[in-house]
C-alpha positions as CSV (number, residue, x, y, z in Angstrom):
1,M,26.7,118.3,125.5
2,L,25.9,119.7,122.1
3,S,28.8,120.1,119.6
4,P,29.2,123.6,118.3
5,F,30.1,122.1,114.9
6,S,27.1,119.9,114.4
7,S,23.7,119.1,115.9
8,E,25.1,115.8,117.1
9,K,25.1,115.3,120.9
10,K,28.3,114.1,122.5
11,Q,29.2,113.0,126.0
12,M,32.2,114.5,127.8
13,V,34.1,112.6,130.4
14,S,36.5,114.1,133.0
15,F,39.3,111.9,134.3
16,C,41.7,112.9,137.0
17,S,44.8,110.9,137.5
18,P,48.1,111.4,139.4
19,S,50.1,110.7,136.2
20,G,50.0,111.0,132.5
21,E,50.8,107.3,132.2
22,E,47.6,106.3,134.0
23,L,45.6,108.6,131.8
24,R,47.2,107.0,128.7
25,K,46.5,103.5,129.9
26,F,42.9,104.4,130.7
27,T,42.3,106.0,127.2
28,E,43.9,103.0,125.5
29,E,41.7,100.5,127.4
30,L,38.7,102.7,126.7
31,R,39.4,102.7,123.0
32,E,39.9,98.9,123.0
33,S,36.6,98.4,124.8
34,I,34.7,100.6,122.3
35,T,36.3,98.6,119.5
36,E,35.2,95.3,121.1
37,V,31.7,96.6,121.6
38,N,31.4,97.7,118.0
39,E,32.7,94.3,116.8
40,M,30.2,92.5,118.9
41,E,27.4,94.7,117.6
42,Q,28.4,93.9,114.1
43,I,28.4,90.2,114.9
44,H,25.0,90.5,116.5
45,I,23.6,92.3,113.5
46,Q,25.0,89.8,111.1
47,W,23.6,86.9,113.2
48,E,20.2,88.6,113.3
49,L,20.2,89.0,109.5
50,K,21.1,85.4,109.0
51,R,18.5,84.3,111.5
52,E,15.8,86.4,109.7
53,Q,16.8,85.0,106.3
54,G,16.6,81.5,107.8
55,V,13.1,82.1,109.1
56,Q,12.0,83.5,105.7
57,T,13.4,80.7,103.7
58,H,11.9,77.9,105.8
59,T,8.3,77.2,105.1
60,P,6.0,75.4,107.5
61,H,5.4,71.8,106.6
62,T,3.1,69.1,108.0
63,N,4.4,66.3,110.1
64,G,1.7,64.1,111.4
65,G,-0.8,66.9,111.4
66,Q,1.5,69.3,113.3
67,M,2.8,72.5,111.8
68,G,6.4,73.4,112.5
69,T,9.3,75.5,111.3
70,H,12.9,74.7,111.7
71,S,15.8,77.1,111.9
72,A,19.5,76.3,112.0
73,H,20.1,79.0,114.6
74,T,18.7,78.6,118.1
75,G,20.7,80.9,120.2
76,S,22.9,84.0,120.2
77,P,26.4,83.7,118.5
78,T,27.9,85.0,121.8
79,G,25.9,82.6,123.9
80,C,24.9,85.5,126.2
81,C,21.4,86.4,124.9
82,R,18.3,84.7,123.9
83,P,16.8,85.5,120.5
84,T,13.6,87.5,120.6
85,T,10.5,86.1,119.0
């Protein structure tokens, strides 16, 4: 759906419930979920920035003829995703 007030696209959701209380609970839980997703996204962005800074500050060094880089971070801060290389 295109907003008449801006060029920004917005999604519309219809929710039918037998009571206003159920609708209130649903919207409250939806807001909480959106807040949690936004917080997790910020954590992920911060983690990626720290990981990138760690990769840039570590220079390769020789160890018995082998090249290697070391990073303090090896996984996702949430433990749910693998870092991309």
